[in-house]
Legacy VTK file of the C-alpha trace (Angstrom):
# vtk DataFile Version 3.0
C-alpha trace
ASCII
DATASET POLYDATA
POINTS 111 float
35.591 -13.123 -33.125
35.858 -16.753 -32.160
38.704 -17.830 -29.803
40.169 -21.285 -29.517
39.376 -23.601 -26.597
41.726 -23.573 -23.621
44.669 -25.877 -24.258
44.789 -26.601 -20.533
41.198 -27.547 -19.714
39.470 -27.522 -23.056
36.768 -25.136 -22.021
35.386 -22.741 -24.613
35.148 -19.556 -22.520
38.368 -18.043 -23.739
38.737 -14.294 -23.972
41.395 -11.916 -25.134
43.242 -9.728 -22.613
45.741 -7.514 -24.541
47.953 -9.958 -26.497
47.085 -12.892 -24.257
44.275 -15.346 -24.480
42.864 -16.177 -21.049
40.717 -19.018 -19.716
38.460 -17.842 -16.900
37.785 -21.489 -15.811
41.374 -22.545 -15.001
43.231 -19.166 -15.249
45.613 -20.405 -17.960
47.049 -17.695 -20.136
48.757 -18.107 -23.553
49.395 -16.510 -26.897
48.250 -17.954 -30.193
51.877 -17.824 -31.390
53.007 -20.081 -28.514
50.317 -22.629 -29.366
51.374 -22.562 -33.063
55.056 -23.194 -32.023
53.967 -26.077 -29.822
51.973 -27.651 -32.635
54.912 -27.396 -34.989
57.281 -28.855 -32.334
54.859 -31.808 -31.783
55.533 -33.055 -35.360
57.975 -35.859 -35.269
60.166 -36.453 -38.253
62.509 -39.263 -39.309
66.157 -38.901 -40.272
65.196 -37.760 -43.777
62.646 -35.189 -42.540
59.548 -37.222 -43.425
56.708 -36.695 -40.892
55.945 -39.798 -38.866
52.553 -40.941 -37.619
51.316 -43.635 -35.323
51.134 -47.043 -37.172
53.901 -46.249 -39.600
56.533 -48.846 -40.461
60.125 -47.621 -40.222
63.675 -48.911 -40.906
66.608 -48.527 -38.514
69.400 -46.574 -40.352
72.332 -47.506 -38.142
73.372 -50.295 -35.765
71.972 -49.746 -32.199
73.556 -51.275 -29.112
70.825 -52.233 -26.623
72.044 -53.935 -23.502
74.193 -56.814 -24.684
72.441 -57.028 -28.061
72.510 -55.097 -31.365
69.682 -53.902 -33.540
71.209 -54.127 -36.974
70.918 -51.435 -39.609
68.039 -52.198 -42.010
65.880 -53.734 -39.257
62.170 -53.160 -40.043
60.020 -51.978 -37.172
56.294 -52.108 -37.725
53.373 -50.288 -36.262
55.247 -47.525 -34.217
53.653 -45.410 -31.623
54.635 -41.695 -31.252
55.067 -40.550 -27.620
53.435 -37.301 -26.507
55.868 -37.182 -23.646
59.430 -37.640 -24.766
61.341 -40.273 -22.613
65.109 -39.413 -22.495
65.097 -37.936 -26.019
63.221 -41.079 -27.281
60.087 -40.146 -29.082
58.939 -43.504 -30.524
57.565 -46.642 -28.806
58.215 -49.699 -31.000
58.175 -53.484 -30.830
61.359 -54.840 -32.442
61.256 -58.497 -33.474
63.414 -60.587 -31.180
64.031 -57.646 -28.817
60.544 -56.705 -27.593
59.050 -53.319 -26.832
61.444 -50.399 -26.607
61.939 -46.709 -27.127
63.628 -45.298 -30.217
64.716 -41.942 -31.281
63.219 -40.577 -34.565
66.790 -39.554 -35.624
67.816 -43.265 -36.151
64.850 -44.415 -38.257
63.484 -43.642 -41.803
60.034 -44.119 -43.171
LINES 1 112
111 0 1 2 3 4 5 6 7 8 9 10 11 12 13 14 15 16 17 18 19 20 21 22 23 24 25 26 27 28 29 30 31 32 33 34 35 36 37 38 39 40 41 42 43 44 45 46 47 48 49 50 51 52 53 54 55 56 57 58 59 60 61 62 63 64 65 66 67 68 69 70 71 72 73 74 75 76 77 78 79 80 81 82 83 84 85 86 87 88 89 90 91 92 93 94 95 96 97 98 99 100 101 102 103 104 105 106 107 108 109 110
């Protein structure tokens, strides 16, 4: 049986110990189910449930107050970047015309 590479250090020496998968190189232990759940959680979806990807163009679905300015509903945001590490519940890095680079939540945009 072939086991997946370690998600921690990417080595291919994984072995099974009971219901756990173990990496002898770094000592990381995990279950295949936990990795499957992480992979599902890593999918970022817009307000309508469509899967987002790096480089997508999106539209803001409601007015957003940012500092003393407002990003109006319907504003197009081009070439978004999805964040691997969520920043204060914001999972998209985007450059908004007239506002510059900022973080957005996927719950306020649609594809």
